[in-house]
C-alpha positions as CSV (number, residue, x, y, z in Angstrom):
1,M,216.2,87.7,-37.1
2,V,216.6,86.9,-40.8
3,R,214.4,84.1,-42.0
4,I,215.1,82.4,-45.4
5,S,212.8,79.8,-47.0
6,G,213.2,78.0,-50.3
7,K,215.7,75.9,-52.3
8,G,219.5,76.1,-51.9
9,I,219.4,76.8,-48.2
10,A,222.3,74.5,-47.5
11,A,224.6,76.5,-49.8
12,I,223.6,79.7,-48.2
13,A,224.1,78.3,-44.7
14,V,227.6,77.2,-45.6
15,A,228.4,80.6,-47.1
16,V,227.2,82.6,-44.1
17,L,228.0,80.2,-41.3
18,G,230.8,78.1,-42.7
19,Q,228.7,74.9,-42.1
20,L,225.2,73.5,-42.3
21,P,223.7,73.5,-38.8
22,A,222.2,70.3,-37.4
23,P,218.5,70.1,-38.2
24,R,216.2,71.7,-35.5
25,H,219.1,72.4,-33.1
26,A,220.2,75.9,-32.0
27,T,223.7,76.4,-33.2
28,L,225.9,79.2,-32.0
29,G,228.1,80.6,-34.8
30,N,229.6,83.5,-36.6
31,F,227.8,85.3,-39.4
32,L,230.4,85.9,-42.2
33,D,230.6,88.4,-45.0
34,E,232.0,87.6,-48.5
35,N,235.5,88.0,-47.2
36,D,234.9,85.7,-44.2
37,Q,234.9,88.6,-41.8
38,V,232.6,88.3,-38.9
39,I,229.4,90.5,-39.2
40,D,227.8,89.3,-36.0
41,Q,227.6,86.3,-33.7
42,G,224.3,84.5,-33.0
43,I,222.1,81.5,-33.2
44,A,221.3,79.6,-36.4
45,L,218.3,77.3,-36.8
46,Y,217.9,74.9,-39.8
47,F,214.6,73.3,-40.6
48,P,214.7,70.8,-43.5
49,A,211.5,70.4,-45.6
50,P,208.8,69.5,-44.9
51,H,209.2,70.0,-41.2
52,S,209.1,73.8,-41.2
53,Y,206.5,76.6,-41.1
54,T,206.5,77.0,-44.9
55,G,207.0,73.3,-45.7
56,E,210.3,74.2,-47.4
57,D,213.9,74.3,-46.2
58,V,214.1,77.2,-43.7
59,L,217.1,78.9,-42.2
60,E,216.8,81.4,-39.3
61,L,219.7,83.6,-38.3
62,Q,219.2,85.3,-34.9
63,G,221.7,88.0,-34.1
64,H,222.2,90.7,-31.5
65,G,220.0,93.2,-33.3
66,G,220.6,96.8,-34.2
67,S,219.8,98.3,-37.6
68,A,223.3,98.5,-38.9
69,V,224.3,94.9,-38.1
70,L,220.9,93.6,-39.3
71,H,221.4,95.5,-42.6
72,L,224.8,94.0,-43.1
73,L,223.5,90.5,-42.5
74,L,220.5,91.1,-44.8
75,Q,222.7,92.4,-47.6
76,R,225.0,89.4,-47.3
77,C,222.1,87.1,-47.7
78,L,220.8,89.1,-50.7
79,S,224.2,88.9,-52.4
80,L,223.9,85.1,-52.4
81,G,220.9,85.2,-54.7
82,I,217.9,85.3,-52.5
83,R,215.3,88.1,-52.5
84,L,213.1,89.9,-50.0
85,A,209.8,88.2,-49.2
86,E,206.5,89.7,-50.3
87,P,204.0,90.6,-47.5
88,G,202.5,87.4,-46.2
89,E,204.6,85.2,-48.5
90,F,205.8,82.8,-45.8
91,T,202.3,82.1,-44.8
92,Q,201.2,81.9,-48.4
93,R,203.9,79.3,-49.0
94,A,202.7,77.4,-45.9
95,F,199.2,77.4,-47.4
96,L,200.4,76.3,-50.9
97,N,202.4,73.5,-49.3
98,D,199.4,72.3,-47.3
99,K,200.8,73.2,-44.0
100,L,197.8,75.5,-43.3
101,D,194.4,75.9,-44.9
102,L,193.2,79.3,-45.9
103,A,191.2,80.0,-42.7
104,Q,194.3,79.1,-40.6
105,A,196.5,81.3,-42.7
106,E,194.2,84.3,-42.2
107,S,194.2,83.6,-38.5
108,V,198.0,84.3,-38.4
109,A,197.3,87.9,-39.3
110,D,194.4,88.0,-37.0
111,L,196.5,86.8,-34.1
112,I,199.1,89.6,-34.8
113,D,196.4,92.2,-35.1
114,A,194.3,91.1,-32.0
115,T,193.6,94.1,-29.8
116,T,192.2,92.1,-26.8
117,S,193.2,89.0,-25.0
118,E,189.9,87.3,-25.9
119,A,190.5,88.1,-29.6
120,A,194.0,86.7,-29.4
121,R,192.7,83.4,-27.8
122,S,190.0,83.1,-30.5
123,A,192.6,83.7,-33.2
124,M,194.8,81.0,-31.8
125,R,191.9,78.6,-31.8
126,S,191.4,79.3,-35.5
127,L,195.1,78.9,-36.1
128,Q,195.0,75.5,-34.4
129,G,192.3,74.4,-36.7
130,E,189.0,74.6,-34.7
131,F,187.2,76.7,-37.4
132,S,188.5,74.5,-40.2
133,A,187.5,71.4,-38.3
134,A,184.0,72.7,-38.0
135,I,183.9,73.4,-41.7
136,H,185.3,69.9,-42.6
137,V,182.6,68.2,-40.5
138,L,180.0,70.1,-42.4
139,V,181.5,69.3,-45.8
140,D,181.9,65.6,-44.9
141,Q,178.3,65.4,-44.0
142,L,177.3,67.2,-47.2
143,V,179.4,64.8,-49.3
144,R,177.6,61.9,-47.6
145,L,174.2,63.5,-48.3
146,R,175.2,64.3,-51.9
147,M,176.3,60.7,-52.5
148,L,172.9,59.4,-51.3
149,V,171.0,61.9,-53.5
150,E,173.2,61.2,-56.5
151,A,172.6,57.5,-56.1
152,M,168.8,58.1,-56.1
153,L,169.2,60.1,-59.3
154,D,171.5,57.5,-61.0
155,F,169.1,54.6,-60.4
156,P,165.6,56.0,-61.0
157,E,164.3,52.6,-62.0
158,E,165.0,51.3,-58.5
159,D,162.4,51.8,-55.8
160,I,163.6,54.4,-53.3
161,D,163.6,52.8,-49.9
162,V,161.8,54.7,-47.1
163,A,164.9,54.2,-45.1
164,D,166.9,56.2,-47.7
165,T,164.6,59.1,-47.5
166,R,164.6,59.1,-43.7
167,L,168.4,59.0,-43.8
168,R,168.5,61.9,-46.3
169,D,166.2,64.0,-44.1
170,S,168.1,63.1,-41.0
171,I,171.5,64.2,-42.5
172,L,170.0,67.3,-43.9
173,Q,168.6,68.3,-40.6
174,N,171.9,67.6,-38.9
175,V,173.8,69.7,-41.4
176,Q,171.4,72.6,-40.9
177,T,171.8,72.5,-37.2
178,K,175.6,72.3,-37.3
179,L,175.7,75.1,-39.9
180,Q,173.6,77.4,-37.7
181,Q,175.9,76.6,-34.7
182,T,179.0,77.3,-36.8
183,L,177.5,80.6,-38.0
184,E,176.7,81.7,-34.5
185,H,180.3,81.0,-33.4
186,A,181.6,82.8,-36.4
187,K,179.5,85.9,-35.7
188,Q,181.0,86.0,-32.2
189,G,184.5,85.7,-33.7
190,S,183.8,88.5,-36.2
191,L,182.7,90.7,-33.3
192,L,186.0,90.0,-31.5
193,R,188.0,90.8,-34.7
194,E,186.1,93.9,-35.9
195,G,184.5,95.2,-32.7
196,A,181.3,97.3,-32.7
197,H,180.7,101.0,-33.2
198,I,178.7,102.6,-30.4
199,A,177.2,106.1,-31.0
200,L,176.5,108.4,-28.0
201,V,173.7,110.6,-29.0
202,G,171.6,113.2,-27.1
203,R,170.9,116.9,-26.5
204,P,173.7,119.1,-25.2
205,N,174.9,118.8,-21.6
206,V,173.2,115.5,-21.1
207,G,176.5,113.9,-20.2
208,K,177.8,112.2,-23.4
209,S,181.4,113.3,-22.9
210,S,181.3,112.3,-19.2
211,L,180.0,108.9,-20.1
212,L,182.8,108.5,-22.8
213,N,185.4,109.4,-20.1
214,R,183.8,107.0,-17.7
215,L,183.7,104.1,-20.1
216,S,187.3,104.7,-21.4
217,G,188.7,105.3,-17.9
218,E,190.5,108.5,-18.9
219,E,189.7,112.1,-19.8
220,V,189.5,111.8,-23.6
221,A,186.7,114.4,-24.0
222,L,186.3,117.9,-22.7
223,V,183.4,118.3,-20.2
224,S,181.8,121.7,-19.8
225,D,178.5,123.2,-18.7
226,V,178.5,125.3,-21.9
227,P,176.2,123.8,-24.5
228,G,177.8,122.8,-27.8
229,T,181.3,122.1,-26.4
230,T,181.6,118.9,-28.5
231,R,181.7,120.1,-32.1
232,D,183.0,117.0,-33.8
233,V,182.8,113.2,-33.4
234,I,185.3,112.0,-30.7
235,R,186.3,108.3,-31.1
236,Q,187.8,106.2,-28.4
237,A,188.6,102.4,-28.5
238,I,187.7,100.5,-25.3
239,Q,187.1,96.9,-24.5
240,I,184.4,95.2,-22.3
241,R,185.0,91.6,-21.3
242,G,187.5,91.3,-24.1
243,V,185.2,92.6,-26.8
244,P,186.6,95.7,-28.6
245,L,184.3,98.6,-28.9
246,H,184.6,101.9,-30.7
247,I,182.8,104.6,-28.7
248,M,181.8,107.7,-30.7
249,D,180.9,110.8,-28.7
250,T,178.8,113.1,-31.0
251,A,177.8,116.7,-31.0
252,G,174.7,117.5,-29.0
253,L,171.5,117.7,-31.1
254,R,169.5,121.0,-30.8
255,V,168.5,124.0,-32.8
256,S,171.5,126.3,-33.2
257,Q,172.5,129.4,-35.2
258,D,176.2,128.4,-34.9
259,E,177.4,127.2,-38.3
260,V,180.3,125.1,-36.9
261,E,177.9,123.5,-34.3
262,N,175.5,122.7,-37.1
263,L,178.2,121.0,-39.1
264,G,179.0,118.9,-36.0
265,M,175.4,117.9,-35.7
266,A,175.4,116.9,-39.4
267,R,178.3,114.6,-38.6
268,T,176.3,113.2,-35.7
269,H,173.6,112.0,-38.1
270,Q,176.2,110.5,-40.4
271,T,177.8,108.7,-37.5
272,V,174.5,107.2,-36.3
273,Q,173.9,105.7,-39.8
274,R,177.1,103.7,-39.4
275,A,176.7,102.6,-35.8
276,D,176.1,99.1,-34.5
277,L,174.4,100.4,-31.4
278,I,172.9,103.8,-30.5
279,L,173.0,105.0,-26.9
280,M,170.4,107.8,-26.5
281,L,171.4,109.8,-23.4
282,L,168.6,111.5,-21.5
283,D,168.4,113.5,-18.3
284,A,167.0,111.2,-15.6
285,A,165.3,114.2,-13.9
286,S,163.3,115.4,-16.9
287,G,162.9,112.1,-18.7
288,C,162.3,111.7,-22.5
289,S,160.9,114.9,-24.0
290,A,158.8,115.3,-27.2
291,E,161.9,116.7,-28.9
292,E,164.0,113.7,-27.9
293,L,161.3,111.4,-29.0
294,E,161.4,113.0,-32.4
295,I,165.2,112.5,-32.4
296,I,164.8,108.8,-31.6
297,S,162.2,108.4,-34.3
298,G,164.7,109.5,-36.8
299,F,167.2,106.7,-36.0
300,P,167.5,103.9,-38.5
301,A,165.0,101.2,-37.5
302,D,167.4,98.3,-38.0
303,I,170.1,99.6,-35.6
304,P,169.6,98.6,-31.9
305,R,169.2,101.5,-29.5
306,L,169.2,101.9,-25.7
307,L,167.8,104.8,-23.7
308,V,170.3,105.8,-21.0
309,Y,169.0,108.1,-18.3
310,N,172.1,109.9,-16.9
311,K,172.6,112.0,-13.8
312,A,170.7,109.5,-11.6
313,D,172.8,110.8,-8.7
314,L,170.7,114.0,-8.7
315,L,167.4,112.2,-8.4
316,H,165.5,112.5,-5.2
317,D,163.3,109.6,-6.2
318,K,165.7,106.6,-6.7
319,T,163.1,104.5,-8.6
320,A,165.0,103.1,-11.6
321,V,163.6,103.3,-15.2
322,P,162.1,99.9,-16.3
323,G,164.7,97.7,-17.9
324,D,162.8,97.3,-21.2
325,E,162.6,101.1,-21.6
326,G,166.1,102.1,-20.6
327,I,168.7,102.1,-17.8
328,C,169.6,104.6,-15.1
329,I,173.2,105.6,-14.6
330,S,175.4,108.3,-13.2
331,A,178.5,109.0,-15.4
332,K,179.7,111.2,-12.5
333,T,179.7,108.6,-9.8
334,G,179.8,105.4,-11.9
335,A,176.5,104.1,-10.6
336,G,174.9,101.7,-13.2
337,I,177.9,101.6,-15.4
338,E,178.4,97.9,-15.0
339,A,174.8,97.2,-15.9
340,L,175.2,99.5,-18.9
341,R,178.2,97.5,-20.1
342,D,176.2,94.3,-19.8
343,R,173.3,95.7,-21.8
344,M,175.7,97.1,-24.5
345,L,177.2,93.6,-25.0
346,K,173.8,92.0,-25.2
347,L,172.5,94.5,-27.7
348,I,175.5,94.1,-30.1
349,G,174.9,90.3,-30.0
350,W,177.8,89.2,-27.7
351,R,177.2,86.1,-25.6
352,N,179.8,85.2,-23.0
353,Q,181.5,82.0,-24.3
354,E,184.5,80.6,-22.6
355,S,185.3,78.3,-25.5
356,G,184.2,77.5,-29.0
357,T,184.5,81.0,-30.5
358,F,187.0,81.4,-33.3
359,I,188.0,84.4,-35.2
360,A,186.0,85.0,-38.4
361,R,186.2,87.5,-41.2
362,E,183.5,89.2,-43.2
363,R,184.1,86.8,-46.1
364,H,183.7,83.9,-43.8
365,L,180.3,85.2,-42.6
366,H,179.3,85.8,-46.2
367,A,180.2,82.2,-47.2
368,L,178.4,80.8,-44.2
369,N,175.3,82.9,-44.9
370,L,175.4,81.9,-48.6
371,A,175.7,78.2,-47.6
372,Q,172.8,78.5,-45.2
373,S,170.7,80.1,-48.0
374,H,171.4,77.3,-50.4
375,L,170.7,74.7,-47.7
376,T,167.4,76.4,-46.9
377,L,166.4,76.4,-50.5
378,A,167.4,72.7,-50.8
379,S,165.1,71.8,-48.0
380,V,162.1,73.0,-50.0
381,L,163.2,71.2,-53.1
382,L,163.1,67.6,-51.7
383,T,160.5,66.6,-54.3
384,Q,162.8,67.9,-57.1
385,P,165.9,65.8,-56.7
386,E,167.9,67.4,-59.5
387,L,167.5,70.9,-58.1
388,F,168.0,69.6,-54.5
389,A,171.3,68.1,-55.6
390,E,172.4,71.3,-57.2
391,E,171.7,73.4,-54.1
392,L,173.7,70.9,-52.0
393,R,176.6,71.3,-54.5
394,L,176.4,75.1,-54.1
395,T,176.3,74.8,-50.3
396,Q,179.5,72.7,-50.4
397,Q,181.2,75.1,-52.7
398,A,180.4,78.1,-50.4
399,L,181.9,76.2,-47.4
400,N,185.0,75.1,-49.3
401,S,185.7,78.7,-50.1
402,I,186.4,79.3,-46.4
403,T,189.3,76.8,-46.2
404,G,190.5,77.7,-49.7
405,K,189.7,74.5,-51.7
406,F,188.1,76.5,-54.5
407,S,189.6,79.9,-53.9
408,A,190.8,81.8,-56.9
409,D,194.4,83.1,-57.2
410,D,193.2,86.8,-57.0
411,L,191.5,86.1,-53.7
412,L,194.7,84.5,-52.3
413,G,196.7,87.5,-53.5
414,E,194.3,89.9,-51.8
415,I,194.4,88.0,-48.5
416,F,198.2,87.6,-48.2
417,S,199.0,91.1,-49.4
418,R,197.5,92.4,-46.2
419,F,200.2,90.6,-44.1
420,C,203.3,92.3,-42.8
421,I,206.7,91.5,-44.1
422,G,208.2,88.3,-42.7
423,K,205.0,86.5,-41.9
């Protein structure tokens, strides 16, 4: 398909098709070159402005396909004075023509890049405006609150009614509650978009590679009784309940004279620093040794971790490890794997939500956290109305940056440059 957007579409349609197709109707016709020779035969669709994706006149030419035919048709169109679109330019024009706001425009790329069905559904919710609607509700309430506060500042000689202060406090509390709810939904959406990085850590031969294979459902890592088989970090993308996870199988940690193995263990420590969750694998028969306790103590304190007691199938005593301390599994038989999946999702912050989650990016989370910080500061400045009003203004400014009301041109360029051609 060749899609053209902009001015002069009628003349291009007449040149290529010999006529201007009826608006929003599929028209079968011949695609002609400059000598009126038929290049291809296909369907033409004409969308007059503003009833199109970009808000401009749009012509779509749908042919049989094939690189040679498509190249001929594209060259014919270029010869008529049009140019190739920049990455993301169609969506950028839709944004500039108020067909989409910035959050919706970004969700187009997120929908295309979605790696799980749950991520795709959340991206579609953002595209349909659920994220933007939540932001608009917050902004509308902030505007109402700011109007009330500014009225108090503009008329200091008037006695401030108790009802006014109660209304102010009520709106402020409502905004704080809704902002927290929106932030929680956005965090879930960010997790669906970015996924989480899970590091498998432990001593050699404890079953890290076996667990990776079990979680991924395929033999992606070599399994051997020889210590030190895994020398480098092995990464595998999986999904659990629609949440994308990046599992990283690391080299076993032990004292070794092998230089290559030591390099692998150094990379293990680097991987742990970047993980969102650490799974410390232990042998269920021997439990957690002093050496393993020392390894655990070296983990970053701010990264969640879970003790996973593997090889439970070899235990004579089937008593499970207490849930708060760890979880018993068998990577060989699959026992306990479903419970492990549930614990992993819980530790990375995922909550099963059938609706309400929308795709969010890192900049969205930053803006929401910034808005929350300003709103929290405002709540302690109630007795200083000028400073209170300023914090409300900064809160609104942070929220408006999500939908693009106050976005700078360089931010727009950065966002749309990441799209693929033709979107």
